N, C-alpha and C positions, 0 to 999 in steps of 0.2 A: 643883860640879855637873858631872856627866859629860856629854860630848858625843861622839857622839850618844847619846840616852837609850835604855835597854833597850826601852822601849815602841815607839820608832820602829823599832828593829832587829827586833823581834818581828813587825812588820807585813810585813817583807820576807822573813824566814826563820822558819819555823814552830817550830823547836826550838833551845833554847839550846846544846845539844851540837853541832848542825850549824853554828850560828853560830860557835862557838869553833873548830871544825875548819876551817871556811872561812876565817876571819880569820887563823888561824895559818899556814895554807898560803900565803895571799896575802902575809902579812907576811914570811915567809921568802923568797918569790919576789922581793919588793921589795928585800930586803937583798942577795940574791945577784946580781940584775940591776938595776943602777942605771939610772934613766931610764925605768922602766916605769909611772910614775904615770898614772892614768886621769882624774884631776880636774885642773882648772886651779889650784885653790888649796885647801890643807888647813889646818885649824885645828890639828891635832896635828902634832908633829914626829917622833913615834915611828911605826914602821911598823905596829904593831898598831892604833893609833889611826887611821892613814890607811886601813887596810884596813876598819875599822868605818865610817869615813866613806863609803867606796865602797859598802858594803852599804846604808847609809842613803840614799844618792843613787840607788840602783837600778842602779848600774853593775856591781856585782859580785853575781852571783846563783848559787844552788846549781844544779848540773847534775844532772839525774836520771840514775841509772845503769840499765843494762840488768839486769833481774832474773835473767836466765839466766847472767850472768857469775859465775864461781867464782874466787875469789882463793886464793893459796897458803895463807894463814893460816886459811882456812875449811875446809880439807880435814882 
């Protein structure tokens, strides 16, 4: 059984795609910068699992972007 469950994660983040993006960015940050853990204890030992645990705990949330911002890849 997976921990945290997808149902638990969907309560925190509305879209699976946003969840994947958020967790992957956080996992990469944890790999590059050691000691950036936000929880006292993790069940997972891999960074993606740790990032998902942070989402389930409500520590890691999606930041809303300014709608007027235009990125290079959107031009």
